[in-house]
Each structure stands twice: as structure tokens, then as C-alpha cells.
C-alpha positions in Angstrom: 218.6 -229.3 -26.3 215.2 -228.5 -28.9 211.8 -229.6 -27.9 210.2 -231.4 -30.6 206.6 -229.7 -32.0 203.5 -231.4 -31.1 201.6 -231.6 -34.3 201.3 -235.3 -34.2 200.0 -235.6 -30.7 196.4 -236.4 -30.8 193.7 -234.8 -28.5 193.2 -236.9 -25.2 190.5 -239.5 -25.4 188.0 -240.2 -22.5 189.7 -242.5 -20.1 187.3 -242.6 -17.4 183.4 -242.9 -15.8 182.5 -241.6 -12.8 179.5 -242.8 -10.7 176.8 -239.9 -10.5 175.7 -239.4 -7.1 172.0 -237.6 -6.5 173.6 -234.1 -6.3 175.2 -234.4 -9.5 172.0 -234.6 -11.5 173.0 -230.8 -12.5 175.7 -232.2 -14.5 173.7 -234.2 -17.1 172.2 -230.7 -18.7 175.6 -229.7 -19.9 179.2 -230.9 -20.5 178.1 -234.3 -19.4 176.1 -237.2 -20.7 173.6 -239.2 -18.5 173.3 -243.1 -19.5 172.7 -246.3 -17.5 173.1 -244.6 -14.0 176.4 -243.3 -14.7 178.2 -239.6 -15.8 180.5 -239.8 -18.8 182.7 -237.0 -18.1 183.2 -235.3 -21.6 187.2 -235.0 -21.4 187.6 -234.4 -25.4 187.2 -230.2 -24.8 190.0 -230.6 -22.2 191.9 -232.8 -24.2 191.8 -230.0 -26.9 192.6 -227.5 -24.5 195.7 -229.1 -22.7 196.8 -230.0 -26.1 197.0 -226.3 -27.2 198.5 -225.4 -23.9 201.1 -227.9 -24.3 202.1 -226.5 -27.7 202.2 -222.9 -26.7 204.4 -224.2 -23.8 206.8 -225.9 -26.2 207.0 -223.1 -28.3 207.9 -220.7 -25.6 210.6 -223.0 -24.3 212.2 -223.2 -27.8 213.0 -219.4 -27.8 214.5 -219.5 -24.4 216.4 -222.9 -24.1 219.8 -223.1 -25.7 219.4 -224.6 -29.6 222.0 -227.1 -29.4 221.3 -230.6 -31.1 222.0 -233.5 -28.9 224.8 -234.4 -31.5 226.4 -231.4 -31.5 230.0 -231.4 -30.0 231.9 -229.2 -27.7 234.5 -226.8 -29.6 237.7 -228.5 -29.3 239.9 -226.8 -27.2 236.9 -225.8 -24.6 238.0 -226.0 -21.0 236.4 -228.9 -19.6 235.7 -229.1 -15.8 238.0 -231.3 -13.7 236.6 -234.7 -11.6 236.4 -234.0 -8.0 239.7 -236.6 -7.7 242.1 -234.7 -10.2 244.1 -231.4 -9.5 244.2 -228.3 -11.9 247.3 -230.0 -12.9 245.9 -233.1 -14.2 247.3 -234.8 -11.0 245.2 -237.4 -10.1 244.3 -237.9 -5.8 244.6 -241.0 -4.2 241.2 -240.0 -2.5 238.4 -238.0 -3.7 238.3 -234.6 -2.1 235.8 -233.3 0.3 236.1 -229.9 -0.7 238.8 -227.8 -2.1 240.0 -224.7 0.4 242.7 -222.5 0.6 243.8 -219.8 -1.9 241.9 -219.8 -5.2 240.6 -223.2 -3.7 243.4 -225.3 -4.9 244.1 -227.5 -2.2 242.1 -230.8 -1.6 240.7 -231.6 1.8 240.2 -235.4 1.4 240.8 -238.6 3.4 243.9 -240.2 4.7 245.2 -242.9 2.2 247.5 -245.1 4.1 250.0 -246.1 0.8 250.2 -242.4 -0.5 250.4 -240.7 2.5 251.9 -242.4 5.2 255.5 -241.4 4.6 254.8 -237.4 4.7 252.3 -237.6 7.5 255.3 -239.7 10.1 257.8 -237.1 8.5 255.3 -234.4 10.2 255.8 -235.7 13.4 259.3 -234.8 14.1 258.3 -231.1 14.7 255.0 -231.8 15.9 256.5 -233.8 19.0 259.3 -231.2 19.3 257.5 -228.3 20.1 255.4 -230.2 22.5 257.9 -232.1 24.0 261.4 -230.1 24.0 263.5 -233.6 24.9 262.1 -235.5 22.1 264.1 -237.1 19.5 263.0 -238.6 16.2 264.0 -242.1 15.7 263.7 -244.7 13.4 261.8 -246.9 15.9 259.5 -244.0 16.7 258.9 -243.5 13.0 257.8 -247.3 12.5 255.7 -247.4 15.5 253.5 -244.1 14.6 253.6 -245.6 10.9 252.0 -249.0 12.7 249.7 -246.8 14.7 248.4 -245.1 11.9 248.0 -248.3 9.7 245.8 -249.8 12.6 243.8 -246.3 12.5 243.0 -246.4 8.9 241.1 -249.8 9.5 239.2 -248.5 12.7 235.8 -247.3 12.0 236.4 -244.9 15.7 239.3 -243.5 13.9 239.2 -240.8 11.0 242.1 -239.0 9.1 242.4 -236.6 6.7 244.8 -234.3 4.9 245.4 -231.2 2.8 247.0 -232.1 -0.7 248.2 -229.1 -3.0 249.9 -231.3 -5.0 251.9 -232.9 -2.2 250.3 -233.6 1.4 250.6 -230.0 3.7 248.2 -230.7 6.5 247.1 -233.7 8.3 244.3 -234.7 11.2 243.6 -237.3 13.1 240.5 -238.4 15.1 239.6 -240.6 17.6 236.3 -241.5 19.2 236.9 -242.5 22.8 235.2 -244.2 25.6 235.7 -243.9 29.4 235.9 -246.9 31.0 234.1 -246.0 34.5 231.6 -243.6 33.0 230.8 -245.1 29.8 231.0 -241.3 28.0 231.8 -241.3 24.4 233.7 -238.3 23.4 236.0 -237.1 20.7 239.4 -236.4 20.9 241.7 -234.5 18.3 244.9 -236.7 18.4 246.9 -235.0 15.8 247.4 -232.0 13.8 249.8 -230.4 11.8 250.1 -227.8 9.1 253.1 -227.2 6.9 254.9 -224.1 7.4 254.5 -223.0 3.8 250.7 -223.2 4.6 250.5 -221.4 7.9 248.4 -218.4 8.2 246.1 -219.3 5.1 243.1 -220.2 7.6 244.1 -223.8 6.6 244.2 -225.2 10.2 240.6 -223.5 11.1 239.6 -225.5 7.7 240.9 -229.0 9.6 239.1 -228.2 12.9 235.8 -227.6 10.9 236.0 -231.1 9.3 236.9 -232.3 12.8 233.5 -231.0 14.2 231.6 -232.3 11.3 233.0 -235.9 11.3 232.1 -236.0 15.4 228.9 -234.6 14.7 228.1 -237.1 11.9 228.9 -240.0 14.4 226.9 -238.1 17.2 229.6 -237.1 19.2 228.9 -233.9 20.9 232.1 -233.3 23.3 235.6 -233.0 21.7 238.7 -233.1 23.7 242.5 -232.3 22.8 245.7 -231.7 24.6 248.4 -228.9 24.2 251.4 -227.7 25.6 251.0 -224.6 27.3 254.5 -223.3 25.8 252.7 -224.0 21.9 251.3 -220.8 21.7 250.1 -220.6 18.2 248.2 -224.0 18.7 246.7 -222.5 21.8 245.6 -219.4 19.6 244.0 -221.4 17.4 241.9 -223.9 19.6 240.6 -220.8 21.5 239.4 -219.4 18.3 237.5 -222.8 17.6 235.8 -222.6 20.7 237.7 -224.7 22.9 238.1 -223.9 26.8 240.3 -225.2 29.6 238.7 -227.9 31.8 241.4 -229.7 33.5 244.9 -228.5 34.3 248.2 -231.2 34.1 250.8 -230.2 36.6 254.3 -231.3 37.0 257.2 -230.1 39.0 260.9 -230.9 39.4 262.3 -233.3 42.1 
């Protein structure tokens, strides 16, 4: 960009009259003209000085700014910045990425899209439930019920779902705003969290938990809860590192 020169600019003309006060009598001697109870401010000298200053500024900027014509094109083959909903390989994301995370920042953290993501998220649940409930069996009826719940959640403002996308969905987070029926307390609940085995150990689960904190804060929710089985040591370690502490024990025994 090049700034145009100011040769054609005319000096500023006098634009206004100021009422003279008694203490302004001294102005009538120099730089001002007394007339009919007013003092006309002589702006021509000021205008000329401003004109010269602007000219010098323009010339100085022309030495600093790139001298590219507005019509000059970017050379063919020059790299172009990818929009926030397109991956490096050119794949268009179903939803715009909030941010890029993971190794080299190539994994998109974005909102869950039911049409594009439901199959992958439902498939995650076989491992998720098996780890926490040893007697669990993944069935078609379970998959249908879980898909139905996902659909309802995607239409409910008290629910939010997010995915990690590296070309395929590799992580999932489902959050819910709850209200206690007796105390009317509103709190957040981490309803579901999953990370594909190939993406574990890269700090991505913590990215999902950070997203959880941000979303709940944006809804003025300041207490968040979750449930985890004691045998799920990897998840326990993650939650403790993210600041969660045990506040209740759920106990059971065989009879």
C-alpha cells in the first residue's frame, strides 16, 4: 500500500468563531482579530502547519510500508492461509474449529455435529461403558437409545457437546447443566468423555477438560461434578490433575 501525496490538499480555512470573554482581550493584539464583540481565530497559519506535518508523515510512511499496488496479485503458488473450518489437507469441517490443538496444532476442537459425528461417538461408548461397568454389553438397542439421547442433547441449550477432529473424530466431550430439585442449586456435570487410544498421552484429554471449564464459566456455572469408577485409574489421574476432588462416596456390597 502506498499513501498518496498531499500536493493537491488546500490549507485549512477558518471554520469557527469563538466568543470573546473579558479575559481574552489580550488575544486581540496578535494572532487574533477583534471584531463586533467576537474574536476570529486565525486558523490559516495553523492549517498550513498541519498540512506540512501531514505531508511529512505521508512521506515517512511511504518509506516504511510495503510498496504494493492495490491491484498487485499474490504470486502464483504462494501459500494461502486456510480458513478456520478447513483442515490442512483441504477437508472441510462440519463445524468451525474453536481452536487447533495437539501435535503441530493440527487437531480441531469443534462443536459436535449430529449428522457428521453421531456414528463415531456412539461407537466410542462400547469402550467407555465397558471400562466403568465390567458387565456391560454393547447392543443395538443401547446404540439406538444413546443416539436418541445425543439428538435430544444437540437441541437443548443446557447441553453442549464437542469433538476432537484430526480428519476423523478422535475425541468427545458431553456437558450438562443440572439443577437440584430440592435445593435449586445449578451445577455442571461432565456426562461423557472419550479419547481414541491413538491420541492418548498427547495432552488432548486436558484440552477437553479446559473446554469444559470455559463453557461452564460462560454459563455462570461455578461448580462442576462428574462420576468415575475407582478402577478407571487413567481417568482418575486426569480428573485429579484438573482439580477435581472426591466429595461423595458411592458404596456397594454383594449379598
